C-alpha positions as CSV (number, residue, x, y, z in Angstrom):
1,D,155.5,-116.3,-62.1
2,D,153.5,-119.5,-61.8
3,A,151.5,-118.1,-58.8
4,A,150.8,-114.9,-60.8
5,D,149.7,-116.9,-63.8
6,E,147.4,-119.0,-61.6
7,H,145.9,-115.9,-60.0
8,E,145.2,-114.3,-63.5
9,E,143.7,-117.6,-64.7
10,E,141.4,-117.8,-61.6
11,K,140.4,-114.2,-62.1
12,K,139.5,-114.8,-65.8
13,S,137.4,-117.9,-64.9
14,Q,135.3,-115.9,-62.5
15,Q,134.3,-113.3,-65.2
16,P,131.4,-114.0,-67.5
17,K,132.5,-115.0,-71.1
18,S,130.3,-112.4,-72.7
19,M,128.4,-109.3,-71.8
20,P,125.5,-110.2,-69.4
21,R,122.0,-109.6,-70.8
22,S,118.5,-109.3,-69.4
23,D,115.3,-110.0,-71.3
24,V,113.4,-107.5,-69.1
25,A,113.0,-104.0,-70.6
26,G,114.7,-101.4,-68.6
27,V,117.2,-103.8,-67.0
28,Y,120.8,-103.7,-68.4
29,W,124.4,-104.4,-67.4
30,H,126.5,-101.3,-66.8
31,K,129.9,-102.1,-68.1
32,F,131.9,-99.5,-66.2
33,Y,130.3,-100.0,-62.7
34,K,129.8,-103.8,-63.3
35,T,126.3,-103.6,-61.9
36,W,122.8,-104.3,-63.2
37,R,120.9,-101.1,-63.6
38,V,117.1,-100.6,-63.6
39,D,116.1,-97.6,-65.6
40,T,112.5,-96.3,-65.8
41,C,110.6,-93.1,-66.2
42,R,107.8,-92.1,-63.8
43,K,104.6,-91.4,-65.9
44,R,103.1,-88.7,-63.8
45,D,106.1,-86.3,-64.0
46,G,108.6,-87.8,-66.4
47,K,111.2,-88.2,-63.7
48,R,113.9,-90.7,-64.6
49,L,114.5,-93.3,-61.9
50,Q,117.6,-95.6,-61.7
51,K,118.7,-98.2,-59.3
52,N,121.8,-100.4,-59.3
53,F,122.2,-104.0,-58.2
54,K,125.8,-104.9,-57.6
55,P,126.9,-108.6,-57.5
56,K,129.1,-109.7,-54.5
57,D,131.8,-110.6,-57.0
58,Q,132.1,-111.0,-60.8
59,S,131.3,-114.8,-60.9
60,A,128.5,-115.8,-63.2
61,Q,126.4,-117.1,-60.3
62,E,126.6,-113.7,-58.4
63,I,125.9,-111.8,-61.6
64,D,122.8,-113.9,-62.1
65,K,121.6,-113.3,-58.5
66,A,121.9,-109.6,-59.0
67,R,120.1,-109.8,-62.3
68,E,117.2,-111.6,-60.8
69,L,116.9,-109.0,-58.1
70,A,117.0,-106.2,-60.7
71,E,114.4,-107.9,-62.8
72,A,112.1,-108.4,-59.9
73,H,112.5,-104.7,-58.9
74,R,111.7,-103.6,-62.5
75,K,108.6,-105.9,-62.8
76,N,107.4,-104.5,-59.4
77,L,107.8,-100.9,-60.8
78,Q,105.8,-101.9,-63.9
79,T,102.8,-103.2,-61.9
80,G,103.0,-100.9,-58.9
81,P,101.2,-97.7,-58.3
82,L,103.7,-95.6,-60.3
83,G,103.8,-98.1,-63.2
84,S,101.9,-98.0,-66.5
85,R,100.1,-101.4,-66.4
86,G,97.7,-101.1,-63.5
87,Q,96.5,-99.4,-60.3
88,G,99.0,-100.9,-57.9
89,K,97.8,-104.5,-58.2
90,L,100.5,-107.1,-58.1
91,A,100.2,-110.2,-60.3
92,T,99.9,-113.6,-58.6
93,A,100.5,-117.1,-59.8
94,D,96.9,-117.9,-58.9
95,E,95.6,-115.5,-61.5
96,G,97.4,-117.6,-64.2
97,D,100.2,-115.1,-64.8
98,S,103.3,-117.1,-65.7
99,H,105.4,-114.0,-64.9
100,A,104.1,-113.5,-61.4
101,L,106.2,-111.3,-59.1
102,P,108.1,-112.8,-56.2
103,T,106.4,-112.6,-52.8
104,P,107.8,-110.2,-50.3
105,A,109.6,-113.1,-48.6
106,E,111.2,-114.0,-51.9
107,L,112.3,-110.4,-52.5
108,L,113.8,-110.2,-49.0
109,A,115.7,-113.5,-49.6
110,L,117.1,-112.1,-52.9
111,Q,118.0,-108.8,-51.2
112,N,119.9,-110.6,-48.5
113,A,121.8,-112.6,-51.1
114,I,123.3,-109.3,-52.4
115,P,125.5,-107.3,-50.0
116,K,124.7,-103.6,-49.4
117,A,127.1,-101.1,-50.8
118,R,129.4,-99.8,-48.0
119,A,129.6,-96.1,-47.3
120,S,133.2,-94.9,-47.4
């Protein structure tokens, strides 16, 4: 029984204490799938677009990594060619934007930190 209790206790400690939240519009935690979901609507035809970002495990650190990747993806959609804020121009830190998008190298590093879903 002690081993089972320890296992349950370890499992509980890896889970976040409360429901994860994002300050970025269109990024939310999907309770059932335990993933971050980016939800947006394409302006030109109204098509709803969704993408999920699944953490490696349910530890707070991995959930935060997945959230960062989801937020970067959502911000890229907002400023990209399909977004509503501009004509495909990405913000840069040099232009004084405190919410500058990550560079392609930073996005790649974030993507590599999150494992791909395995086809079964």
